[in-house]
Every structure is written in C-alpha cells, then in structure tokens.
N, C-alpha and C positions, 0 to 999 in steps of 0.2 A: 276660305271666308274668315279667317281669323281676326282681321283686322276689322272688318265691320261688325262681327258679334260683340269684340270687346267694346268699339267704340258706341255701337247703337246702344249697347246696355248702360253707357255712361251719359246717355243724352236725354235730358228730361224734358225736351220740348223739340218742335219739328226743326230739322237740319236734314232735311232731305237730300239737297244738293250736295253737301259735304260727305254725306253718306254714299252718294254715287262717286265721289272723287276717290274714296278711300277702297272701291274695288280692286283697284290694280295693286294694292300694297300686299296682297296675300302671297304666301310662301316666299317672303324674303323679297318683296316688289317684283311682281309680275312671275313669281314661282323661280325667281333667279338663285335664291338662296342667301339673300342679303338679309338685313335687317328683318327681322320675324314682325309680322303682322301684330302679332300680340304686343310687341313692344311700341310699332308706330302709332297703332291705334290708341292705345293706352296712353302714351305720351301726349297724343292731341287731346284726348279726354282731359288729362291735367290741365292743359291750358283752357279749355271750355270750361271747366270748373270754376276759375279765376277769371273769366271773362269781364265780369264787370270791374273787378279791380285793375285789370290790364288797360280798360278803356279810360278809367279814371286816373290812373297813375303813368302811364305810358312806360317809357324805356325802364326805370327803375322796377317795376314790376314784372316786363319781360325778363331781366335778369334773375329775380327770385322764383320766378317760374321755371326758368332754366335750371336753377338748382334743385327743383323737385323733380324735374325730367330726368336729371342726370342720376339723382338718387333711384329712380325708379329703374333706369336701365341697369345701374349696379346691382340692385336688389334681383332683377331679373337673372342677371349673369350668375350671381351667387347663388341664386336657389335652383336654377335649370342648366347651368353649365355654360351657356353662351346666348347671344343676344341674336346670333346668327342663325337663319335657319338652317342652312346647309350642315352646320355643326351639331345643331341639336338633331337632325332627322337623318343625316348620313345619306341622303338620297339626292339624285340630280332629276329634277322634273322634267328636263328637257330630253329625256330619254323614256322609251317605252318600259324598259325595265325598272328604271327609277320609281316612275309612277306605280306599278305594279308592286315594287317593294313598300312603298308607302302606305298602299292599301291592305296589303295581305303579309302576314296572318292578321295584322290588325293592331298589333302592339305599338307602332308608330303613330297611327289615328289616334289611339287611347292616350299615349303620352301628351298629344298635342291640346287634347281635350282636357287632360288632366292640369296642364300647363295654364290653359284659357281660364280654367276654374280659380287656380292659385292666384293669377294675375287679377281677376276680377274680385276676389275676396281683399287684396292687397289693395287694390285702389279705392274699393269700397271703404276700407279704414281710412284712406287719405281723404276722403271725400268728407268723412264725418269729422275731420280736424279743422281748427280755424285756419284761415287763409294766413300765408306766410307775411311777415311784417315787412315793412319797406324801409329801406335804410339809406333812403337817396339813391340818385344815379351813380352806376359805377365809376370808380376812380379811372382817369385817364380817358373818358370817353369824350370825343370831341366830334360834335355835328351828329349827323343821323346815321344809326349802324347800319351796316350792309348784312341781309339774310338771303342766303342763296336760294333756299326754295321759295321765298317771298319774291325776289328778284325774277326767277323765272315765270312765276304765275303773273306777276305785273305785265311783263313782255309778253306772254300769251295772250293776255287781256288786250293788250295795246294792238297786237297783230291781227286778232280773230274777233274781238268781242266777246269770247268765252271766259268767264270769272266769276268769282265768288268774293264779296268784301271780306267776310269773316275767315274764309278758309284763306284767304291771302294773309291777312293780319296776324292769324294764329299760326301760321306755318313757319314763324321763327325758331318753332322746336325742333326742326330739322337741322339746325346749325350745327356745325362740327360733328356730324355724323348721329344725329339724335341726342340732344343735351350734352355736346361737347364728347361723346363717348367713342368716336370714330367708326360710326357704322356707316349706313346708306348714306352716300354724299346727296345733300340737301338739293343741288341741282337737278339729278336725276329724279329725287323723290317729286320735286316741282313739276318735271316734264309729265311724269305718269299721272299726278293728280289733275294738271291741266287737261290733259286728253281725256279722262274719265270723267270730268265733269261734263262731257258730251256723250261718252260712250258707256260710263257705270250703269250699273243696275240700281233701278229705284226699288231698294230692297223692301220698302215699307209697303208697297204697292203692288208685290207680285208675289205668287202663291210659293209655298216652299218648293214645290215641284218643279216650278218654273226657274227658281233659282238654281236647283240641283241639276236640271237640264243645262242651262247657261254654263254651270260650273264645268260640267262633263265635255261639253263642247268646247269651252275655253282651253282645257287641258290637253284634249285630242289636238287642238290647234297648236299646241306648242311643239307638237312633233311633226307638224307639216310644213311645206313649203308653200302650198296652195290652201288657203281656210276654208273650212266649212261654212256655208251660209254667210249672211252679211258681217260687215267689219264688227269686230267686237273687241274688248278690252285686252284680252291675253294675247291674241296674234299681233295687233297692233302694238301694244306694250312692249313684246318680247323682239320686235325688231328696234325699237328705240333703247331697249337695254343694251342689246348686242351692238348697236352703233356707239353707244356711250361708253361701253367696255372698250372697243376698238380705238376709241378717241382717247379715253382716259388712261387704259391698262387695267382698271380695276373698277369696282362698283363701290368701294368703301372709301370714306374720307381720310382714314388713317393712311392707306395706301397712297392715295393721291398726294396728300400733303408730307408724309412721313413725319407727322406729328401727333403727340398727344396733348390736347388743349387742357389747359388747367382751369380755365373758366372764361366769362365772359370778355373780359380784356383780352387775354392772350390770343383768343379767336379774332375779335375785331381788328387787333394789330396784323394778324396774318393776312386776312381777307381783303382788308383796305391797302394791301401792297402786293398782292398775289397776281399777277399777270395770268397765272395757270388757272386759276380760280374764275377769273374774269372770263377767260377765253371758254371755260365748261359752261358756265351760267349762259353765254351766248349761244354756245352749240346746243345746249338741252332745250333753250326756247325755241332755237330755230327748228330742231328736229320735231318738238311737239305741234309748233304752229303749223309746219308743213303738212304734218298728218291730219291736222284738225280741219285745214284748208281743202284737203282732198276729200274730205266726209262731209264738208257742209253743202 
C-alpha cells in the first residue's frame, strides 16, 4: 500500500479516482518487484503539486516537472540503494516463502516504513519550494510529444469508457521508466492504472480493517491460479504483468530499450521512431481493455 500512502498524503483535495488507480502499483507494480510504489506515488505527487503550472504552460512545464521527477528518483536510489522493490526487499511476493520473509521477523516491513517516512519528508521539502522556472519548450521538440502511459490510458478510455482526465494528463511522469530513470515501463504502468480505475480501492471511504482484508486477500491471490472471491486488483493485475513480461522480456524500460535516456529530447527521439515501444503500447492497452470488458 506504499504508493497509496505516499500519494494520499500529498493530495490536499479530493482525488479519489486517481487514488483508486494507484492501488496496483504497490510492491513494485502488482507486487512484481519493479519500481517501488513509494517512487511512483511520489513522482505522481510531484506532478500534482504543479498541476496549475502544467495546465497553463503545457509541454514546457512537463519537461520541467520531469526534471523534478528524475531528481526524486535519483535521490531515492542514493538514499535507499535502489528504486526497484525486488532489490530493496530481496523477496519474491509471488511465492509463499517470499511473502512470509517480508513479514517476518519484521525487519523488511520496518525498512519499508522507514523509506516511506524518508520519502515523505523529502517530498514535503519539495512542496515548500517555489515551482520550477519555465525556460520555453524543449529544443528539438516537433509536434505533440508521445507519452507511453498516457497513450495506453487514452486507448483504454476509447475502448471501454473507463478513464480519468487528470490521471491521463499527468501520467507523462512514467516516461522512460519514471522520470527517464529506466524503471517500470510506462505502457505497463498505464495498463495497471487503467484497470484499477475500475477495480482499485476507494481508500478514503473504506475502513482500515477493510483495507487490510483486501490487502491480505490480494496477496494470497498472487499465489493462486483460481482467485478467492470476486475479481480484485492483485489477481487481475498479476496476469497482465506476466503477459507483459512474456511479450517484452522484462518489466523495466532500461531492459526493453537498452538505453539510458539523458532527458526529454532523447526520450522523444527514441519513442517517436520505436516500433517496439509502439507495439508494447498497443499490447498493454489491449490487455487492460480486455480485462476491463470482462468485468463490466
């Protein structure tokens, strides 16, 4: 629940639908061990901090916010060793022994709570700073940029009617593996966010005990071929993650592209010419849309 906790603490107004969408990013995207939910939740919170500027200034402001997101991810890696959940925890949540080791004797849970505390303190300090300056649109930018998660979310909305305009608009932060840092592929993140607009937890309107119950059931379902109870975020998301892994060979942008992006222009040059990325965007949107249609 780390992504929900970090994101919720940064939101100073109602954003319940977006909070639902972030249900699936816990444990490194459906507990798959990719980019930590503290990183993805915090990165999205940074975009939300500067929402007014983004709405007014457009692409130039997106590039500035991406600089902030990249700085946050690098800070997290420096402070805690890695932005990937599997490297920080050293466990596989898709096995019973992995889940037990995470919970017992408690050192790993406490470490995650400590990292959440540290990230919240860092992000609070960012919130106190003035917004970044706008220096005009990035050089070499021609036409509208392509954003992987945004493209997936837009396709899901067109196919199923499920969507959220603000989530879609701010999802550019997933470009290049969250702030161009090579983490979870934006196409996969978009697919999980889209599914959880339907399945995610309405965290502000359920009790602590109900949230805990859903968390336990979800993690048990990670271990099962036939899920307990009605469709829920972890079992549905696990299947999407596994199919994406089979299609792409990995969950992380750096593994898919075999590149380390230097910034906005470098990423846009790549994605505008990459048949592989275009195919993965289409694949992720199709997987999420098919899952949603079965549940509607």
